[in-house]
N, CA, C and O atoms as a MOPAC input file, in Angstrom:
PM7 MOZYME 1SCF
protein

 N     -3.92400 1   179.95800 1   -31.94400 1
 C     -4.68800 1   178.95300 1   -31.91700 1
 C     -5.90000 1   179.60400 1   -31.64400 1
 O     -5.75900 1   180.79000 1   -31.34800 1
 N     -6.90500 1   179.23100 1   -31.65500 1
 C     -8.20600 1   178.87500 1   -31.37400 1
 C     -8.40400 1   178.03200 1   -30.05600 1
 O     -7.90500 1   176.90900 1   -29.98800 1
 N     -9.37600 1   178.74300 1   -28.65100 1
 C     -9.75100 1   177.38800 1   -27.84300 1
 C    -11.63700 1   177.32800 1   -28.41500 1
 O    -12.45100 1   178.01500 1   -29.03200 1
 N    -11.50200 1   175.62000 1   -27.48300 1
 C    -13.13900 1   175.52400 1   -28.07500 1
 C    -13.39900 1   175.22900 1   -26.06200 1
 O    -12.47700 1   175.05900 1   -25.26400 1
 N    -14.66800 1   175.24900 1   -25.77800 1
 C    -15.16500 1   174.29500 1   -24.60900 1
 C    -15.27100 1   175.67500 1   -23.93700 1
 O    -15.72600 1   176.63900 1   -24.55200 1
 N    -14.73200 1   175.77700 1   -22.32900 1
 C    -15.56300 1   176.16000 1   -20.73700 1
 C    -13.80100 1   177.47400 1   -20.94200 1
 O    -12.72500 1   177.46700 1   -21.54000 1
 N    -14.25900 1   178.00100 1   -20.38200 1
 C    -13.08700 1   178.88200 1   -19.88500 1
 C    -12.66800 1   178.80500 1   -18.88200 1
 O    -13.44500 1   178.61500 1   -17.94600 1
 N    -11.16100 1   178.92800 1   -18.63100 1
 C    -11.02300 1   178.53000 1   -16.99100 1
 C    -11.06700 1   179.94500 1   -16.22700 1
 O    -10.37700 1   180.96200 1   -16.30200 1
 N    -11.94700 1   179.64300 1   -15.61900 1
 C    -11.92000 1   181.13600 1   -14.56900 1
 C    -10.33700 1   181.28900 1   -13.61900 1
 O     -9.38000 1   180.66000 1   -13.16700 1
 N    -10.92900 1   182.57000 1   -13.74800 1
 C     -9.30800 1   183.30900 1   -13.05800 1
 C    -10.31100 1   184.31500 1   -12.16900 1
 O    -11.21600 1   184.81200 1   -12.84100 1
 N    -10.29100 1   184.54400 1   -11.29200 1
 C    -10.27400 1   185.23900 1    -9.75500 1
 C    -10.02700 1   186.26700 1   -10.43700 1
 O    -10.98700 1   186.69000 1   -11.08100 1
 N     -8.96300 1   186.88700 1   -10.53300 1
 C     -7.76500 1   188.25600 1    -9.87200 1
 C     -8.35700 1   188.66300 1   -11.10500 1
 O     -9.33200 1   189.41500 1   -11.12300 1
 N     -7.76200 1   188.15700 1   -12.25100 1
 C     -8.92100 1   189.26400 1   -13.23700 1
 C     -9.92700 1   189.30100 1   -12.90700 1
 O    -10.42400 1   190.31100 1   -12.40800 1
 N    -10.44400 1   188.37500 1   -13.05600 1
 C    -12.81400 1   189.29400 1   -12.72000 1
 C    -12.55500 1   190.08400 1   -11.60600 1
 O    -13.47800 1   190.79600 1   -11.21100 1
 N    -11.83200 1   190.10000 1   -11.20600 1
 C    -12.47000 1   190.85100 1    -9.87900 1
 C    -11.75000 1   192.49000 1   -10.11500 1
 O    -12.11300 1   193.64300 1    -9.88500 1
 N    -10.60300 1   191.86100 1   -10.67200 1
 C    -10.17600 1   193.42900 1   -10.85700 1
 C    -10.54800 1   193.99800 1   -12.64500 1
 O     -9.80700 1   194.73500 1   -13.29400 1
 N    -11.29400 1   193.66700 1   -12.91900 1
 C    -12.74100 1   193.77400 1   -14.50900 1
 C    -13.65100 1   194.54300 1   -12.80400 1
 O    -14.23900 1   195.56600 1   -12.45700 1
 N    -13.33100 1   193.55800 1   -12.38200 1
 C    -15.38800 1   194.51500 1   -11.60200 1
 C    -15.24200 1   195.43900 1   -10.60200 1
 O    -16.23900 1   195.71300 1    -9.93300 1
 N    -13.80900 1   196.17100 1   -10.27800 1
 C    -13.32600 1   196.75300 1    -9.13400 1
 C    -12.83400 1   198.09800 1   -10.08200 1
 O    -12.59000 1   199.12200 1    -9.44400 1
 N    -12.66200 1   198.15100 1   -11.70700 1
 C    -11.71100 1   199.19500 1   -12.37000 1
 C    -12.57500 1   200.51000 1   -12.41800 1
 O    -13.54100 1   200.61000 1   -13.17500 1
 N    -12.13100 1   201.60900 1   -11.48300 1
 C    -13.38100 1   202.81900 1   -11.14400 1
 C    -13.96200 1   203.52000 1   -11.66600 1
 O    -13.30000 1   204.25300 1   -12.40100 1
 N    -15.38100 1   203.74300 1   -11.64800 1
 C    -15.52600 1   204.25800 1   -12.73900 1
 C    -15.26900 1   205.95400 1   -13.12500 1
 O    -15.27500 1   206.56300 1   -14.19500 1
 N    -15.11000 1   206.25300 1   -12.11000 1
 C    -14.22400 1   207.87400 1   -12.36200 1
 C    -12.46900 1   206.96100 1   -13.08500 1
 O    -11.66500 1   207.88200 1   -13.23200 1
 N    -12.12200 1   206.25600 1   -13.30000 1
 C    -10.71900 1   205.87700 1   -13.76900 1
 C    -11.68000 1   206.10000 1   -15.34000 1
 O    -11.77200 1   206.86500 1   -16.30000 1
 N    -12.30300 1   204.75600 1   -14.73800 1
 C    -12.46900 1   205.23000 1   -16.77100 1
 C    -13.53300 1   206.00000 1   -17.69200 1
 O    -13.82800 1   205.58400 1   -18.81200 1
 N    -14.27200 1   207.55600 1   -16.93200 1
 C    -14.03300 1   208.38800 1   -17.27600 1
 C    -13.26300 1   208.90000 1   -17.97600 1
 O    -13.28800 1   209.04100 1   -19.19900 1
 N    -12.37200 1   209.27600 1   -17.07300 1
 C    -11.59700 1   209.86000 1   -17.20000 1
 C    -10.67400 1   209.44100 1   -18.25900 1
 O     -9.97000 1   210.18200 1   -18.94400 1
 N    -10.76600 1   208.10100 1   -18.31500 1
 C     -9.68200 1   207.01200 1   -19.85700 1
 C    -10.66000 1   207.89700 1   -20.86200 1
 O    -10.16000 1   208.65000 1   -21.69800 1
 N    -12.00700 1   207.75700 1   -20.72300 1
 C    -12.36100 1   208.34000 1   -21.69900 1
 C    -12.65300 1   209.47300 1   -22.22800 1
 O    -13.30000 1   209.53400 1   -23.27300 1
 N    -12.26100 1   210.43600 1   -21.64700 1
 C    -12.04900 1   212.02000 1   -21.92400 1
 C    -11.08000 1   212.14000 1   -22.19100 1
 O    -10.97100 1   213.21400 1   -22.78200 1
 N     -9.85000 1   211.46000 1   -22.08800 1
 C     -8.08000 1   211.83100 1   -22.48100 1
 C     -7.50800 1   211.00500 1   -23.35400 1
 O     -6.47400 1   211.32200 1   -23.94200 1
 N     -8.23500 1   209.63200 1   -23.57200 1
 C     -7.81400 1   208.53600 1   -25.05800 1
 C     -9.04500 1   208.88800 1   -25.90900 1
 O    -10.25600 1   208.99800 1   -25.72000 1
 N     -8.17800 1   209.01500 1   -26.93800 1
 C     -9.36500 1   209.32700 1   -28.20300 1
 C    -10.18400 1   208.08300 1   -28.81900 1
 O    -10.13900 1   208.46300 1   -29.99000 1
 N    -10.61400 1   207.35700 1   -28.85300 1
 C    -11.53200 1   205.48000 1   -29.01200 1
 C    -11.59800 1   205.13500 1   -27.93000 1
 O    -12.05500 1   204.00000 1   -28.06300 1
 N    -11.44500 1   205.32600 1   -26.72100 1
 C    -11.03800 1   204.45800 1   -25.65400 1
 C    -12.74700 1   204.14300 1   -25.42700 1
 O    -13.63300 1   204.90700 1   -25.81000 1
 N    -12.91400 1   203.15700 1   -24.88900 1
 C    -14.68900 1   202.09700 1   -24.72500 1
 C    -15.51900 1   202.65000 1   -25.60200 1
 O    -16.63900 1   203.01900 1   -25.25000 1
 N    -14.99100 1   202.80600 1   -27.10400 1
 C    -16.39000 1   202.81100 1   -28.26600 1
 C    -15.69400 1   201.07200 1   -29.09600 1
 O    -14.60100 1   200.56200 1   -29.34400 1
 N    -17.28100 1   200.71200 1   -29.25900 1
 C    -16.82400 1   199.83000 1   -30.09500 1
 C    -16.76300 1   199.82800 1   -31.05200 1
 O    -17.34800 1   200.64100 1   -31.76700 1
 N    -15.65300 1   198.44200 1   -31.66500 1
 C    -15.13600 1   198.63800 1   -32.71800 1
 C    -13.57300 1   199.20000 1   -32.87500 1
 O    -12.80200 1   199.15600 1   -33.83400 1
 N    -13.45300 1   199.65700 1   -31.75100 1
 C    -11.54800 1   200.54500 1   -32.22200 1
 C    -10.63500 1   199.51300 1   -31.75400 1
 O     -9.41100 1   199.56100 1   -31.87400 1
 N    -11.42600 1   198.41100 1   -31.11800 1
 C    -10.27400 1   197.40200 1   -31.61800 1
 C    -10.04800 1   196.34800 1   -33.18200 1
 O     -9.57500 1   195.21200 1   -33.20000 1
 N    -10.24400 1   196.66200 1   -33.65300 1
 C    -10.89400 1   196.39500 1   -35.21000 1
 C     -9.63600 1   197.23300 1   -35.91600 1
 O     -9.00700 1   196.83700 1   -36.89700 1
 N     -9.45000 1   198.27800 1   -35.31300 1
 C     -8.69600 1   199.23800 1   -36.45600 1
 C     -7.52400 1   199.39600 1   -36.35000 1
 O     -6.71300 1   199.62800 1   -37.24600 1
 N     -7.21200 1   199.18500 1   -34.31500 1
 C     -5.79700 1   198.52500 1   -33.78800 1
 C     -5.24700 1   197.95200 1   -34.04200 1
 O     -4.17800 1   198.39200 1   -34.46400 1
 N     -5.36600 1   197.08100 1   -34.03300 1
 C     -5.51300 1   194.92000 1   -33.78000 1
 C     -6.18000 1   194.22800 1   -34.56100 1
 O     -6.81600 1   193.38700 1   -33.92600 1
 N     -6.41900 1   194.14500 1   -36.10600 1
 C     -7.12400 1   192.97300 1   -37.07400 1
 C     -7.71000 1   191.87800 1   -36.83700 1
 O     -8.76000 1   191.27900 1   -37.06600 1
 N     -5.91300 1   191.70300 1   -35.86600 1
 C     -5.34300 1   190.17900 1   -35.71000 1
 C     -6.27600 1   190.10300 1   -34.38600 1
 O     -7.11700 1   189.25100 1   -34.10200 1
 N     -5.84800 1   191.32100 1   -33.62000 1
 C     -6.49600 1   190.31300 1   -32.46200 1
 C     -7.80500 1   190.39500 1   -31.67700 1
 O     -7.88200 1   190.05700 1   -30.49600 1
 N     -8.89100 1   190.89000 1   -32.43900 1
 C     -9.68700 1   191.36400 1   -32.61200 1
 C    -10.74500 1   190.32500 1   -33.59100 1
 O    -11.93500 1   190.01700 1   -33.66200 1
 N     -9.44000 1   190.03500 1   -34.26800 1
 C    -10.59000 1   188.44100 1   -34.74600 1
 C    -10.57500 1   187.30300 1   -33.85300 1
 O    -11.51600 1   186.53000 1   -33.67400 1
 N     -9.24800 1   187.25300 1   -33.21500 1
 C     -8.90500 1   186.27000 1   -32.29800 1
 C     -9.81400 1   186.32700 1   -31.76600 1
 O    -10.44200 1   185.26900 1   -31.72300 1
 N    -10.35800 1   187.39100 1   -31.14600 1
 C    -10.71800 1   186.92200 1   -29.53800 1
 C    -12.50900 1   187.40000 1   -30.01200 1
 O    -13.09300 1   188.20200 1   -29.28400 1
 N    -12.92300 1   187.06500 1   -30.73200 1
 C    -14.63400 1   187.81700 1   -31.36200 1
 C    -14.33900 1   186.01200 1   -31.63800 1
 O    -15.30800 1   185.52100 1   -31.05900 1
 N    -13.47000 1   184.77400 1   -32.24300 1
 C    -14.08500 1   183.76600 1   -32.07500 1
 C    -13.83000 1   183.06900 1   -31.72200 1
 O    -13.96000 1   181.89400 1   -32.06300 1
 N    -13.10200 1   183.78200 1   -30.43700 1
 C    -12.98100 1   182.91700 1   -28.88200 1
 C    -14.14400 1   183.37000 1   -27.64200 1
 O    -14.39300 1   182.82800 1   -26.56500 1
 N    -14.88400 1   184.92800 1   -28.46800 1
 C    -15.81700 1   184.67400 1   -27.41400 1
 C    -17.00800 1   183.90200 1   -27.96800 1
 O    -17.99100 1   183.94000 1   -27.22800 1
 N    -17.16200 1   183.15600 1   -29.18700 1
 C    -18.28400 1   182.51700 1   -29.70100 1
 C    -17.63200 1   181.85400 1   -29.94300 1
 O    -17.28700 1   181.88900 1   -31.12400 1
 N    -16.93900 1   180.70000 1   -28.98300 1
 C    -16.52900 1   179.08000 1   -29.25200 1
 C    -16.13500 1   178.69100 1   -27.89800 1
 O    -16.14000 1   177.49400 1   -27.61200 1
 N    -15.73300 1   179.72200 1   -26.88300 1
 C    -15.66100 1   179.00500 1   -25.48000 1
 C    -16.51100 1   179.71300 1   -24.66000 1
 O    -16.75300 1   180.85300 1   -25.05500 1
 N    -17.12500 1   179.30800 1   -23.45300 1
 C    -18.04400 1   179.49600 1   -22.32000 1
 C    -17.90700 1   179.54000 1   -21.39100 1
 O    -18.04400 1   178.37400 1   -21.02300 1
 N    -17.62000 1   180.33900 1   -20.26000 1
 C    -17.22100 1   180.78000 1   -19.45300 1
 C    -18.78900 1   179.33000 1   -18.54900 1
 O    -19.75100 1   178.60200 1   -18.79900 1
 N    -17.41500 1   180.11900 1   -16.95100 1
 C    -18.55600 1   179.22600 1   -15.74800 1
 C    -19.20300 1   179.79800 1   -15.88700 1
 O    -19.98400 1   179.47400 1   -16.78100 1
 N    -19.41800 1   180.86500 1   -15.30400 1
 C    -21.00100 1   181.69700 1   -14.99900 1
 C    -22.17600 1   182.10800 1   -15.56100 1
 O    -23.25200 1   182.54800 1   -15.15700 1
 N    -21.57000 1   181.79100 1   -16.80800 1
 C    -22.53700 1   181.53800 1   -17.99200 1
 C    -23.20100 1   179.82300 1   -18.42300 1
 O    -24.36100 1   179.57000 1   -18.74600 1
 N    -22.21200 1   178.98200 1   -18.31400 1
 C    -22.75700 1   177.91800 1   -17.60900 1
 C    -23.87800 1   177.10300 1   -15.73600 1
 O    -24.43000 1   176.07700 1   -15.33800 1
 N    -23.63400 1   178.14900 1   -15.41000 1
 C    -24.44000 1   178.92900 1   -14.25900 1
 C    -25.45400 1   178.84700 1   -14.21300 1
 O    -26.10500 1   178.16500 1   -13.42200 1
 N    -25.85900 1   179.57600 1   -15.11600 1
 C    -27.09300 1   180.81000 1   -15.68100 1
 C    -28.05700 1   179.35200 1   -16.79500 1
 O    -29.19800 1   178.93500 1   -16.99200 1
 N    -27.43500 1   179.23700 1   -16.98200 1
 C    -28.16900 1   178.15800 1   -18.34500 1
 C    -28.76500 1   176.96300 1   -17.63700 1
 O    -29.73400 1   176.34500 1   -18.07900 1
 N    -27.72800 1   176.48200 1   -15.79500 1
 C    -28.56900 1   175.09500 1   -15.83200 1
 C    -29.41100 1   175.80600 1   -14.62000 1
 O    -29.99800 1   175.15700 1   -13.75400 1
 N    -29.38800 1   176.96900 1   -14.67400 1
 C    -30.51500 1   176.83600 1   -12.59900 1
 C    -31.79300 1   178.19100 1   -13.42200 1
 O    -32.42600 1   178.97700 1   -12.71800 1
 N    -31.90500 1   178.15100 1   -15.04200 1
 C    -32.50500 1   179.05300 1   -15.76900 1
 C    -34.22700 1   178.25300 1   -15.80100 1
 O    -35.15000 1   178.79800 1   -16.40700 1

């Protein structure tokens, strides 16, 4: 299912994404091969990667809307 339009803001997910520690990411990069490298999603799960690519291009976030309006 592909959605179109405005994405619903999820404050908890946004907070978690912003507060994931730099140390935690650096450790995962050192331990997990392919972590954080672009294009690995297409290798691991092509169907999900295709869905995410379409979703990013066909929807817009509230923050993106505000940036465009205030520009």
